[in-house]
N, C-alpha and C positions, 0 to 999 in steps of 0.2 A: 804530461809529455808535451814536447814543443811540436806544433803542426803547421806553423805558418811559414812561408817562404819571404825573404826580402822582396817587396814589390819592384823594386829596381836593383838588380845585380851590380856589384862593383866591378866596373869593367877591368880594373888592374887585377882583379882576382878572377873573374869569369872569362876573361879573354874575349869579351864580347866586342863588337864592331864600335870604335868611338865615332861618334857624329857630332859635329859643331851644335852648339846651343841646344842640346838635346833636353827636352821636357818630359818628366814622368807623365803617365797617364792619370787623369784625375783620380781623387778618392771616391770610391763608388759605395754606395751604401751596402753594408754587409750584414748578415744575419748569422747568428752562432747557431751552427748545425751540429747536433749531437749523433755521433754514428755509433750503432750497436751491432755487434756481430752475433751470428747464430750460436745458440748454446747458453745456457741460464748464466753459468759461472762466469763465461767470458764476456757475455753481456753486461753483467754487473761491473766487471773490472773495467771493461771499455767507456761504460758510461760515465765513471769518474775520471778517466783519464783523457778521452779523446774529445776535445772541443774544436772544432775547425771553423776559421772565418772564411767565408766564401760568397760566391754570387747565388742568387737564385736561378733557378733554370726551369724550363718547361718540361712536361712530363715526356715529350717527344725527344728532347736532347738528354735526357737521362740514359738513354741507350742509344748511341749514336749509329751503330750498326744494327738494324733490326734484321732478326733472322728471318729473311723471305727469300723465296727462290732468285729474285733478281739480284739482291745485294749478295747472298751467297755465291751466285754463279760469277758475278763480276770479281769478288775476291778470290775465288778459285782461278779465275783466268789470270789475274794480276800476279798470283803465285806461281802459275804454270808458265808463261810466255810473255812477258812484258816486252814490247817493242822498243828497240834501242834508238831513241830518236834524238836527233841532234838539235839543239837549241843554241843559236848563236846569241850573245849578249847584245841588247840594245844599247843606243849611244845617248839615250835621253840625258840630258844634262843633270837632273836631279838624281840619276842613277850612277852616275861615274864613280861616285865616292865608294860604291859596292864592289868596284872591280878587283880589288886585293884585299878581301876580308882577312884579318888575322887568324892564326890558328887558336883554337881553343886548347891551350897547354894546360889549364888549371880552371876548374867550376867549383865554386863554394856556395854553400848554404848560410844565411844569416839567421841564427837562432833567434826567436821572437819571445817565446814564453819559457823557454828552459827545457833542458831535458838530457839524456844520455846519448852516447853514440848508438845503443841499442834502438833507443826511440826514433833516431834519425834514420837508422837502417830500415826500420818498418815502414816509414813513410816512402822511401825511396827503393824499397825492395832489395836492400843491400845486407850481405852478410856482415856482422859486427866485426869480424876479424879483418874484413877488407877495409872499413872504415878505420879501424885501428892501424892498419898499415899506412892509410894515407894520412892520419892524424897522430903520429907517434908520440906527440907530446901531451896527449889526452889520456890521462890514466884510466883503465878499464873501470866502468860503472861511475865514472866522476860526472858530476852534475855540471852541464855547461850552461852558464847564465845567459840571460838575454843579451843579445848584441854581439855574441861570440860567432867566430866563423868556423864552420865545419867544411873540410876539403871533401868533395864527392868524386872528383876526377882529377888526376894529375899526370901527365905524360910521363911514361917510363916506369911508373910503379905497378910491379906486377901483383896481379889479384887472382882470386879464385875464378878466373873466367873459363869458358869453354876454350878448347884448343883452337888456335889459328886454323883456318881452312875447314871448320866444321860447317856442313852445309845446313841451311835454314836456321842458323843461329848468329848471334851478334855477338862479336869479340872486341874486346875494350870498348864498349858502348860509352857514350857522353850525353848527360842529360841536358835537356832544355829547360830553363828555369824562368819564372816569371820576369817581366822587364817589359821595356817599352812595347806598347801595342798588342799584348797579349795577357792571357790569364791561362795558365797550365792547370788543367783540370785534374788530372790522376798523375800524380808524381811518380808513383810506381811504375807507371806505363811511358814516362816521358824520356826513354832512352832511344838514342839513335847513332848513326854514323857520324863521322866528322863531316862528311859531305852533306848529310842531312841537316845535322845540328847548326852548321855554320851557315848554310844557305837559307834554313828558315828563320834563323835569327837575325841575318841581315836584312831581309825582307821585311820582317816584322819591325825592325828598328826603323826603317825608311816609312813604313806605315805609321809607326807611333811617332815620329817626328812631325810628318805631315798633319796628323790628327791627334794631338795630345790631349784633346777632350774626349777621344774615343768615338764611337764605341770601340772596346777592345775585342779582339779576334780570339774564340777560345780554342786553345790547343787540346784536342782530346787525345786519342791514343796513338802513340808511336809503337814503341816495343818495349818489352822488360829489359833488364840490364843486360841479361845473357840471351836475350832474344827467345826463339822457340813459339810454340803454339800459343796463342793469346785469344781465349775466348771473348766474344763470338766470332772473332775475324778468321777468316781464311788466310789472309796475308799478315801482315804486322809481325814478321817473324825475325827478320834481319835488320831492323833500323832504319828501314828505306820508305817507310810508308807512315802518312799522317793524315788523321782526320782534323778538320778545322770547321768552325762555323764560318758563315758568311756575315758580312757586315750590313745589319738593317739600317734604315734610316734612323737617327739618333732618337727621336721622340717615340719610336716603336721598339726601342731595345728592351729586352727583359732579362738580359743577362744570361739567356739560354739559347737553345737552338730552335731557330723559327724556320717554317716552311715558306720558302721564298716565291715571290710574285712581284710583277712589275709594281712600282710605287712603295714597295717594302724593302726591296734589294736595293741599296744605295751604291749606284753604279760608280760615281766618282771615287768613293773611298774603296770599293773592291777593286776597281781596277788600278788604283794606286798599289795596292798591295800585289796583286797578281802581275803587274807590269814589273815591278821590283823583283819578284820571284822568278820570273823568266829571266831576266836580266843576269842572274846568277850563272846560267848556263847549265845548271845541274839538275834540271826537271826532266824526267822521261815523259810522264803523262799526268795531267789534271782531269779527274772525272767531275762533271758538272751537267746538270740538266741543260738540254739544249736551249730551253726557253730563256735561262740565265746567260748562256752563251751568247745568244743574239743581243742581249743588252750591252755585254761587254765588246762584242764585234762592233755595233753601231758605234759605241764610244771611240774604240781605237781607230775606226774609219773616219769618224769626224775629227779626229785629232791629227789625220794625215799618214795613218799607216798605209803603205802601198799595198797593191791587191797581192802580190807575191807573198808579202810576209803575213797578211791576214791569212791567206791561203794555208801557209806553213803552220800557223799557230792555231787556228780554229778548225774544227770539223765543221761547224755551221757555215754557211747555209746548205751544205751538202747533207744527204741522208743521215739520220741519227744513227743509223747502224754501219756507216762508212768508217773504216778503221784508218782514219787519217787524221792529221792535226796532232798537235799536243794537248790542246783542251778539247775532250770528247765527251760525249753524252753516254750516261749511264743511268738507267731508271733507279729511282730511289734516291737521287742526289740532289733534292731541292732543299733540304734542310742542312745539309753539309757537303763539303767537297772531299774528295780522297786525292791525295798527291802522293806520287811515287818519285822517289829521286835516283839518280844514278847509282849504279853498284859502285861502291868503294872497296878496292882490293885490299885495303889495310883492315878492312873489319868483315868482309863476307868473301864467300865464294862466288865469283862472277861468272855468268854464264858465256860460254865461248861464241 
């Protein structure tokens, strides 16, 4: 069964933001990981079929949202009453090309080792009949050879989604795929709203072009294709939330999630990404340990950001429990950041 994504999506197919002289991330050492499922019969079947090429990861990064009282409380609050924060786009020259990102009208998957639509559906958590509707020229059960393209999303194609206007669900979700600046860890959990996916993709592309040698940012959970509860999270139900790794200094990169500290946290690389993300104007809140906030705050201040803008974007140097700023402290966010994007009325029920 095919399990690998094209490392660089075809912009003409995926609708990704075109950037001049874009370079792909470097080839990284990969390991063949054999996944087995519970149950002897299923385990034997999967052992013969599922071989995934991927990056190594730390034990801490294997489960990004640890089920603890602080993380659990944070996600419950995110789900319950996110503040509607206004973020104005920056005018930094390097980010101006992000100002009018194209729509994601079509997203495709490049087949690597071959498989059927049912195989691809298992990877992305999609019903086979939905993939069939998106790919009518592919016969049911037909083997798709390496190099073939499978459409995962196409504007206007009706699928077996939840009904529009269903609370805490994702309607007409769009997947974010591997590409410049990122590695998507769990593809069945890689679905978001148009606002989420376009904004995240645009910022990752800016980062990927600035640092084509990496390290890449690991995109962990967004939502399932139709949203709803996603264990172990309390949020991640509507395609508006994403967990990302921080960028370590290159010689300390282990391909996983690292608990950050000064000297390990690459300030320049991280600020390139977060500055680009804020420039989209679509971020409600970024949860980040206050010790890491300080590093970015000092960087932004050294780069000439005025005090008013610093105060609007950062909770730091105010108390860590102050509910101000876009970038806020929440305990348990030294190894990953949680980002929530604005509600997209095309995909969600937006709070009044």
